[in-house]
N, C-alpha and C positions, 0 to 999 in steps of 0.2 A: 504494500500500500504506500509506503514511503517513496518508492521509486516512481509511482504514478503521480504523487503529489509534486515531486521534483520535476517530472516531465511537464506537468500542467503549469508549473511556475515558469519553466523555460519557454513553453509555448505562449504564455501570456506576455512574457518579455519580448519575444520575437514579434508578436502581434503589435505591441506598442512601438517597437522599433520600426516596423513597416509603416504604421500610421505616421510616425514622426518623419520618416523618409519621404512619404508622399506629401506631407505638409511642407517640408523643406523644398521639395521640387516645385510645388506651386508658388511658394514665396520666391524662389530663385527665378522662375519664369516671369513673375510680376516685376521683379527688380531689373531683369534684363530688358523688359519692355520699357520701363522708366528710363533706363540708361539710353536706349535707342531714341526715345522721345527727346530727352534732354540734349543728346548729341546733335540731333537735327535742329533743335531750337538754338543751340549754341552756334551752329554753322550758319543759320539764318541771321543771327545777330552779328556775326563776324562779317558776313556779306554786306549787311546794312551799314555797319561801321565803315567798311572800306568805301562804299558808295558815298557816304557822308563826308569822309575825309577827302575824296576826290573832288566833291563839289566845293568844299571849303577851300581846298588848294586852288581850284580854278577861280573862285571869287577873290582870293588873295592876289592872284596874278593880275586880275583886272583892276585892282586898286591903283590909283595914281600914286606915284612916289611921294612920300612925306618929306618935310624939310630935313629931317635927319637922314633920309635915304639918298638925297641928291649928292652927286659927285661934284667936287670943285672943278 
């Protein structure tokens, strides 16, 4: 009878481990999805920042020279 109890305990632990494994797999899948979304968002922000920088640089180039910028 003691052997059966020991086997039942092991079986219960294995069941809990399997449930925990499935839970961790679901969590991992969700985290991977979040990483992909955040990576895409980051890339979009980088692109926007580059475009803004180009526009600002173009506007600066169009500015007339100031008194400190004039060459003698």
